[in-house]
C-alpha positions as CSV (number, residue, x, y, z in Angstrom):
1,M,-35.5,109.6,-236.3
2,L,-33.0,107.2,-234.8
3,S,-30.0,106.4,-236.9
4,H,-28.2,103.1,-236.9
5,L,-26.0,104.0,-234.0
6,P,-23.1,101.9,-232.8
7,A,-24.4,99.9,-229.9
8,Y,-24.2,101.0,-226.4
9,A,-23.5,97.4,-225.6
10,Q,-20.6,95.8,-224.0
11,Q,-19.6,92.2,-224.0
12,D,-18.2,90.5,-220.9
13,Q,-16.6,87.1,-221.2
14,V,-17.7,85.5,-217.9
15,E,-16.1,82.0,-218.3
16,S,-13.1,81.6,-220.5
17,R,-10.9,78.7,-221.1
18,R,-9.4,80.3,-224.2
19,K,-8.2,83.8,-225.1
20,I,-10.5,85.7,-227.4
21,V,-8.6,87.2,-230.3
22,N,-11.4,89.0,-232.2
23,K,-14.2,90.5,-230.0
24,V,-17.2,91.8,-231.8
25,V,-19.4,94.4,-230.3
26,P,-23.1,93.8,-230.9
27,I,-25.2,96.3,-232.9
28,Y,-28.0,97.8,-230.8
29,P,-31.2,96.8,-232.6
30,L,-33.2,99.8,-233.9
31,L,-36.4,98.4,-232.5
32,A,-34.8,98.2,-229.0
33,Q,-33.6,101.8,-229.4
34,K,-37.1,103.0,-230.3
35,M,-38.6,101.1,-227.4
36,G,-35.9,102.1,-224.9
37,I,-35.1,98.5,-224.1
38,A,-32.1,97.8,-221.9
39,G,-30.8,94.7,-220.4
40,S,-28.4,91.8,-220.6
41,V,-28.3,88.7,-222.8
42,R,-26.5,85.5,-221.7
43,I,-25.0,83.5,-224.5
44,E,-23.2,80.1,-224.4
45,A,-21.0,79.4,-227.4
46,L,-19.4,76.2,-228.5
47,V,-16.0,77.1,-230.0
48,M,-14.3,74.7,-232.4
49,P,-10.5,73.9,-232.1
50,N,-9.8,76.5,-234.9
51,G,-11.3,79.3,-232.8
52,T,-14.6,79.8,-234.7
53,V,-18.0,79.4,-233.2
54,K,-19.7,76.1,-234.0
55,S,-23.0,77.0,-232.2
56,A,-24.4,79.5,-229.8
57,V,-27.5,79.5,-227.7
58,V,-29.3,82.2,-225.7
59,L,-29.5,81.3,-222.0
60,G,-31.5,84.4,-221.0
61,G,-32.3,88.0,-221.8
62,H,-34.7,90.2,-223.7
63,P,-35.9,88.6,-227.0
64,V,-35.5,91.9,-228.9
65,L,-31.8,91.9,-227.9
66,A,-31.1,88.2,-228.3
67,Q,-30.5,88.1,-232.1
68,A,-28.0,91.0,-232.0
69,A,-26.1,89.3,-229.2
70,L,-26.1,85.9,-231.0
71,D,-24.8,87.6,-234.2
72,A,-22.0,89.3,-232.4
73,V,-20.8,86.1,-230.5
74,R,-21.0,84.0,-233.7
75,R,-18.5,86.5,-235.4
76,C,-16.0,86.4,-232.5
77,K,-12.8,84.4,-232.8
78,W,-10.7,82.6,-230.2
79,E,-7.2,81.3,-230.2
80,A,-6.7,77.8,-231.5
81,A,-6.9,74.9,-229.1
82,Q,-6.8,71.1,-229.2
83,H,-10.5,70.6,-228.5
84,E,-13.8,72.4,-228.4
85,T,-14.7,74.6,-225.5
86,K,-17.8,76.3,-224.2
87,E,-17.6,80.0,-223.6
88,L,-20.1,82.0,-221.6
89,F,-20.8,85.7,-222.4
90,I,-23.0,88.4,-220.9
91,L,-23.8,91.2,-223.3
92,N,-25.2,94.4,-221.8
93,F,-27.4,96.8,-223.9
94,H,-28.1,100.3,-222.7
95,P,-30.1,102.9,-224.7
96,E,-28.4,106.3,-224.5
């Protein structure tokens, strides 16, 4: 039986206009672990001036991994800025 393992996932910020101050590592979905699914998920986040995520959308990746990626990005926090910015992430999931 597979336990709820910390994800063998990593998050790469591809395009950044702002410094991330709280990076959240996604939790590797149990279904993906059981199925041996690996891959990347691309996420674009709209970050508000206070550094929190206003919205995030999946640009590509395996559907079983997408929700975990979205959840992680939505919990990230950036430094404050004077206006909203778009931040692009690629999150990589690997079963081990």
